[in-house]
N, C-alpha and C positions, 0 to 999 in steps of 0.2 A: 152488913150486906155490900157486896161489890157493885162498882158503878160500870155501866155499859160504856165502851169506848167509842165515842163518835169522832169522826175525823173532823178537822178544823172547820171545813166548809158546813159540817151539820150542826156544829154547836152555835145556836142562836138564842136570843132572849126577846119575848114579845112583851110589851107593857100594854094593858088595856085600861084605859080611863075612860069612863062614860060621864058625860057632864051631869046627868041626873044622880048620879050616885056619890056618896061620901068616900068610897073607898076605890081602890084600884087593884087589878090582879097582874101579876107577873108569871108567866110561863117560861122556863129556860131549860135548855139541854146542855148548857154551858157549866161544867163543873165547878169552875171557879166562881160563878154567880151564885150556884147552889150553896157552896161553902159560906159565902158572905151572907146570903139570905137566912140559911140555917142559924148562923151566929146570932143575927138579929132577932130571929124567932125566939132564941133562948134569953137573950137580954130583954126583950120587949114583947112578951107573949100574948098581951091584949092587942097590940098594934100589928105585929107580923104574925101570920098564921099559915102554917103549911097545910093546904086543902087537898092535894093530891100528889101521888107519886106513881109515875109511870114506868112500867118494867118491861124489858125485852129479855127473853131467856132467864127470868129470875133475877136479872141485874137492874139497878136503877138507871133508867134512860133519861128521865126528865122529871122535873117537879113544878107544881103550881102553887103560888102563894097568894094571899089575900092581905093587902095592906090596908088597914081601916082609916087611914088619914091620907087622902090623896094630895094633901097639901105638901107632903114630904117630898114629891116629885118635883124637880125644877130643872131648868135649862141654864147652864153657866157657860158664858162665853169667855173665851180666851182672848186676850189681846197680844198680838205678836208684834214684835219690834223688828222692823226690817234692818239688816245690816247695810251700812253705808259702804259700797265698794266703788 
């Protein structure tokens, strides 16, 4: 199936984490994120699950995933070194 072409401003990803739940959901219209998440669904089918596929004119426009372990989400800080000028 073909993918609907969103412009860059329309390509977004939303991560929903509820404190009361052990899982999180990810909705995305970003094709790069869909590809990464689809690969994770194949590698870890009990953890990463595709739950919905949105269509526009018969083309894939967005996807929603359930990740059954919300501890997989993390914030990673980057340390930037300032150049001495």
